C-alpha positions in Angstrom: 0.0 0.0 0.0 1.1 3.6 -0.5 1.1 4.3 3.3 2.3 1.6 5.6 2.7 2.3 9.3 5.4 0.0 10.6 5.8 1.0 14.3 3.5 2.5 16.9 2.2 1.8 20.3 -1.0 0.2 19.0 1.2 -2.1 17.0 3.0 -3.3 20.1 6.1 -1.0 20.3 7.1 2.6 20.9 7.7 4.5 17.7 6.0 6.2 14.8 7.7 4.7 11.7 6.0 4.6 8.3 6.8 3.8 4.7 5.4 6.1 2.0 5.5 5.5 -1.8 5.1 8.7 -3.8 6.1 9.9 -7.2 8.8 7.2 -7.7 10.2 7.6 -4.2 10.0 5.2 -1.3 10.3 7.2 1.9 10.9 5.6 5.4 10.2 8.1 8.2 11.7 7.6 11.7 13.1 4.0 11.4 13.3 3.1 15.0 11.5 1.5 17.9 11.7 0.9 21.7 9.8 -0.9 24.3 9.9 1.4 27.4 12.6 0.2 29.8 10.3 0.4 32.8 6.5 0.9 32.9 4.2 0.1 35.8 7.4 -1.0 37.6 8.2 -3.7 35.1 10.6 -4.3 32.1 9.1 -5.2 28.7 7.1 -8.5 28.8 8.5 -11.2 26.4 5.3 -10.9 24.3 6.2 -7.3 23.8 9.7 -8.2 22.9 8.4 -10.6 20.3 6.3 -7.8 18.8 9.3 -5.6 18.8 11.3 -8.2 16.8 8.5 -8.4 14.2 8.4 -4.6 13.9 12.2 -4.4 13.6 12.0 -6.9 10.8 9.3 -4.9 9.0 11.4 -1.7 9.3 14.5 -3.4 7.9 12.6 -4.8 5.0 11.2 -1.4 4.3 14.7 0.2 4.3 15.9 -2.4 1.8 13.6 -1.0 -0.8 13.7 2.6 0.1 15.1 5.6 -1.7 14.9 8.1 1.2 15.0 8.1 5.0 13.8 10.8 7.3 14.8 11.5 10.9 12.4 13.8 12.7 14.6 13.9 15.8 17.1 11.7 17.6 15.2 9.9 20.4 15.9 6.2 20.6 12.4 5.1 19.4 12.8 7.1 16.1 16.3 6.2 14.8 18.7 3.3 14.5 21.3 3.5 17.2 25.0 2.7 17.3 24.6 1.7 20.9 21.2 0.1 20.9 19.7 -2.0 23.7 18.4 -5.5 22.7 15.0 -4.1 22.0 15.9 -1.2 19.7 17.1 -1.0 16.1 20.8 -1.2 15.9 23.2 -0.1 13.2 24.1 -3.8 12.9 20.5 -4.5 11.9 20.6 -2.1 8.9 20.8 -3.4 5.4 23.9 -2.4 3.4 21.6 -0.3 1.1 21.0 2.0 4.0 24.2 4.0 3.4 23.0 4.8 -0.1 19.7 6.4 0.9 19.0 10.1 0.7 18.9 11.1 4.4 16.8 14.0 5.6 17.4 15.0 9.1 16.4 17.3 11.9 19.2 19.8 12.8 21.2 19.6 16.0 20.0 23.0 17.2 18.3 22.7 20.6 19.1 19.0 21.0 20.5 17.4 24.2 24.0 16.1 24.4 22.7 12.5 23.9 20.7 13.4 20.8 23.7 15.3 19.4 25.9 12.2 19.9 23.3 10.0 18.1 23.1 12.5 15.2 26.9 12.4 14.9 26.7 8.6 14.8 24.3 8.8 11.9 26.4 11.5 10.1 29.4 9.2 10.3 27.4 6.3 9.0 25.8 8.1 6.1 28.6 10.5 5.1 27.6 12.8 2.3 24.1 11.4 2.1 23.1 13.0 5.5 21.7 16.5 5.2 19.8 18.9 7.4 16.3 19.2 5.9 14.4 21.8 8.1 12.5 24.2 6.0 13.6 22.6 2.7 11.7 21.0 -0.3 12.8 18.1 -2.5 10.4 16.8 -5.1 7.3 15.5 -3.2 9.0 16.1 0.2 8.7 19.2 2.3 10.0 19.6 5.8 9.0 22.0 8.6 11.2 24.2 10.6 11.8 23.1 14.2 8.6 22.4 16.1 8.2 21.7 19.8 8.5 18.2 21.0 5.2 18.4 23.0 5.6 21.5 25.1 9.1 22.1 23.8 12.2 23.2 25.6 14.9 21.1 27.2 15.1 18.2 27.8 12.3 17.6 25.2 13.9 19.6 22.4 12.3 19.9 19.0 11.1 17.8 16.0 10.8 18.2 12.3 7.5 17.3 10.5 7.3 15.9 7.0 4.8 16.7 4.2 4.6 14.3 1.2 2.7 15.1 -1.9 1.5 11.7 -3.1 -0.3 13.0 -6.2 -3.8 12.0 -5.3 -3.4 13.2 -1.7 -1.1 14.9 0.8 0.3 13.0 3.8 1.8 14.7 6.9 3.9 13.0 9.5 3.8 14.9 12.8 6.3 13.0 14.9 6.1 13.6 18.7 4.2 16.9 18.5 1.7 15.5 21.0 -0.9 18.1 19.9 0.3 20.4 22.7 1.2 23.5 20.6 -1.3 25.5 18.6 1.3 26.9 16.2 2.4 23.4 15.2 -1.2 22.4 14.3 -1.5 25.7 12.3 1.6 24.7 10.3 0.0 21.3 9.5 -3.2 22.9 8.3 -1.3 25.3 6.1 0.1 22.3 4.3 -3.5 21.3 3.3 -3.1 17.6 4.2 -5.6 14.9 3.4 -4.0 12.3 5.9 -2.2 13.2 9.1 -0.3 10.7 11.2 0.7 12.3 14.5 1.7 11.6 18.1 -1.2 12.2 20.5 -0.8 13.6 24.1 1.0 11.6 26.8 -2.0 11.0 29.1 0.0 8.5 31.1 2.3 11.3 32.4 1.4 12.7 35.7 2.9 16.0 34.8 0.4 16.6 32.0 -1.9 19.2 33.6 -5.5 20.1 33.0 -4.7 23.0 30.7 -2.4 20.9 28.5 -5.0 18.2 28.3 -7.5 20.7 27.2 -5.1 22.2 24.6 -4.4 18.7 23.2 -8.1 18.0 22.9 -8.9 21.2 21.1 -6.0 20.8 18.7 -7.0 17.2 18.0 -10.6 18.2 17.4 -9.6 21.0 15.1 -7.4 18.6 13.0 -10.1 16.0 13.0 -12.6 18.3 11.4 -10.1 19.7 8.9 -8.5 16.6 7.3 -10.0 13.5 5.7 -8.1 10.9 7.8 -6.5 11.6 11.2 -4.3 8.9 12.8 -3.2 9.5 16.4 -0.9 7.1 18.2 2.5 6.9 19.9 2.4 8.6 23.4 -1.4 8.6 23.4 -1.6 4.8 23.5 0.9 4.1 26.2 -2.1 3.9 28.5 -5.6 2.5 28.2 -6.9 6.0 29.0 -5.8 6.8 25.5 -8.2 4.4 24.0 -11.1 6.1 25.8 -9.8 9.5 24.7 -9.6 8.4 21.0 -13.2 7.0 21.2 -14.4 10.3 22.8 -12.6 12.3 20.1 -14.3 10.3 17.3 -17.7 10.9 18.9 -17.0 14.6 19.3 -15.8 14.9 15.7 -18.6 12.9 14.3 -16.2 10.7 12.4 -13.7 7.9 13.1 -10.3 8.9 14.3 -7.8 6.1 13.8 -4.9 4.6 15.7 -2.1 3.0 13.6 -3.5 -0.5 14.1 -7.0 0.6 12.9 -5.6 2.3 9.8 -3.5 -0.8 9.0 -6.4 -3.2 9.6 -4.5 -5.0 12.4 -5.6 -5.9 15.9 -4.7 -3.3 18.6 -1.7 -4.6 20.6 -1.5 -2.1 23.4 1.3 -4.1 25.1 3.0 -1.4 27.0 -0.4 -0.1 28.3 -1.3 -3.6 29.5 2.1 -4.7 30.8 1.0 -5.6 34.3 -1.9 -7.7 32.9 0.6 -9.6 30.6 2.8 -10.4 33.6 -0.2 -11.7 35.5 -1.4 -13.8 32.6 2.1 -15.1 31.6 4.5 -14.9 34.5 8.2 -14.3 33.8 11.0 -16.0 35.6 13.6 -14.0 37.6 16.6 -13.1 35.4 14.7 -13.8 32.2 15.7 -10.5 30.6 19.4 -11.0 31.5 19.3 -14.4 30.0 17.5 -13.2 26.9 20.2 -10.6 26.3 22.7 -13.4 26.4 20.7 -15.6 24.0 19.7 -18.0 26.8 15.9 -17.3 26.9 13.2 -17.5 24.2 10.1 -15.3 23.5 8.6 -18.3 21.7 7.9 -19.9 25.1 5.1 -17.4 25.7 1.6 -17.4 24.2 0.4 -14.8 21.6 3.9 -14.7 20.0 2.7 -16.5 16.8 -0.1 -14.0 16.2 2.2 -11.0 16.9 4.8 -12.1 14.4 2.4 -13.2 11.6 
């Protein structure tokens, strides 16, 4: 299909990776994933690790046939990493073709030391193929200037959004915007998109106050009424509250608002949001994660794995 979402919380992992085919180009945006090192006091359940392996395989396959790769920012769930943990996308996973891709990247301005180091790793890997894309246009691709990562400022930094003219429609990728900034939403609407894939608000975070929640709701409703298809995922679906929020938004907008799994016609696998329930249903032995990192434990020993990797 022309738009394929490869990684998102409703697909079992952290991330917002997609593959877009447009005007002879195959563009992979934000090729990365993570599982959330600790949530609800627990490390990733083996079932979530299995989902992560399947998602990683889909991202690598997409990169093998790509012409372009876009990095909206340098968080570990959005890029391949030189020093990845066992649940992320490592440089060692990348196909040789990766070094030949046209690479469009967020600038290093306003980034943390960690993000700067990761950007330098990518620069060294890609050489002359790596370029800062903020505010530029190349064929069907347009890139925003720096936009707030949620509410913006350190340590959150900023992100770059991507617009792709697909001919019959316009697609916008709003990575990690969280719908918490009105100016960001205004920029999206000025691009006249038909389809928007964006990160919804992080309702699971205690620090998200009532005013910020109201801002995210108003911005989401504004987008929902202005575009043909709105897909919200990522931070929003790290909690089951996000499912209720998405349902209420659809009701208020009078139309269906999708998560990534809905759009792709897949079951919703909210594995981070339901981590405690997974541990209760399928207990994990002590030291399992250490053994897995050493190749001494198997995800295949747990139920649901077959359906996650199909």
